[in-house]
C-alpha positions in Angstrom: -16.0 17.0 13.1 -15.3 17.8 9.6 -15.8 16.5 6.0 -14.1 13.6 4.4 -13.7 13.3 0.7 -11.7 11.3 -1.8 -9.2 12.9 -4.1 -7.7 11.1 -7.2 -4.6 11.7 -9.3 -2.2 12.2 -6.3 -0.3 8.9 -6.8 3.0 10.6 -7.8 2.8 13.0 -5.0 1.5 11.1 -1.9 2.6 7.8 -0.7 0.4 7.0 2.2 -0.7 10.2 3.9 -0.7 14.0 3.4 -2.3 17.3 4.5 -4.1 19.0 1.6 -5.1 22.5 2.0 -5.9 25.6 -0.2 -3.5 27.8 1.7 0.3 27.6 2.2 -0.1 28.7 5.9 -1.8 25.5 7.1 0.0 23.3 9.4 0.4 19.7 8.4 -1.4 17.1 10.4 0.8 14.7 12.3 1.7 11.2 11.0 -0.5 8.5 12.6 1.6 6.2 14.4 0.2 2.6 14.6 0.9 0.3 17.4 1.1 -2.8 15.2 4.4 -3.1 13.6 4.6 -5.4 10.4 5.7 -8.8 11.5 4.6 -11.5 9.0 6.2 -11.5 5.5 5.5 -13.4 2.4 7.0 -13.4 -1.1 4.5 -13.1 -4.0 4.9 -13.9 -7.7 2.4 -13.9 -10.4 1.2 -17.3 -11.9 1.9 -16.0 -15.4 5.3 -14.3 -15.5 4.0 -11.8 -18.3 1.9 -10.2 -15.5 4.9 -9.2 -13.3 4.5 -5.5 -14.1 0.8 -5.7 -13.1 1.9 -7.3 -9.8 4.5 -4.6 -9.2 1.9 -1.8 -9.8 -0.6 -3.7 -7.6 1.9 -3.7 -4.8 2.5 0.1 -5.2 -1.2 0.6 -4.9 -1.6 -1.7 -1.8 1.3 0.2 -0.3 -0.5 3.5 -0.7 -3.9 2.1 0.4 -2.9 0.4 3.6 -0.9 2.4 6.2 0.1 -0.7 8.1 1.6 -2.8 5.2 5.0 -2.6 3.7 6.0 -3.8 0.2 9.6 -4.5 -0.6 11.7 -5.6 -3.5 14.6 -7.7 -2.1 18.1 -7.6 -3.5 17.3 -11.0 -5.2 14.3 -9.3 -7.1 11.8 -11.1 -4.8 8.6 -9.1 -4.2 7.6 -9.2 -0.5 4.6 -8.1 1.5 5.1 -7.4 5.2 1.9 -7.3 7.3 0.8 -6.9 10.9 -0.5 -10.4 11.3 -2.0 -13.5 9.5 -5.4 -12.0 9.2 -3.9 -8.7 7.9 -1.8 -10.7 5.5 -4.8 -12.6 4.2 -6.7 -9.3 3.6 -3.7 -7.7 1.9 -3.3 -10.8 -0.5 -7.2 -10.7 -1.2 -7.0 -7.0 -2.0 -3.9 -7.5 -4.1 -5.7 -10.1 -6.2 -9.1 -8.6 -6.5 -8.6 -4.9 -6.4 -5.0 -3.7 -7.1 -3.2 -6.2 -9.4 -6.2 -8.1 -10.6 -4.1 -11.2 -11.3 -3.6 -14.7 -9.7 
């Protein structure tokens, strides 16, 4: 039981999860451990190289929105998405294109 609400403007303070409370004595809620570990990875790049910054920002937003996805920048500079399976990866790529980066 309880209330659920959305809070904006916390991008610089919260990566994937947090406990928000109006008092300092509140105990933090525990991290939610997921059984599905990321196992499928794919490199992504924008069709138009001028949209690289949009893609990087979109990956940051995807990483914040989905607790089961990991986004990485390899030593070579390659941008990588690691997901829990093929269906999850397809959904992440769709969300990246349509919601977060809004590029092809």
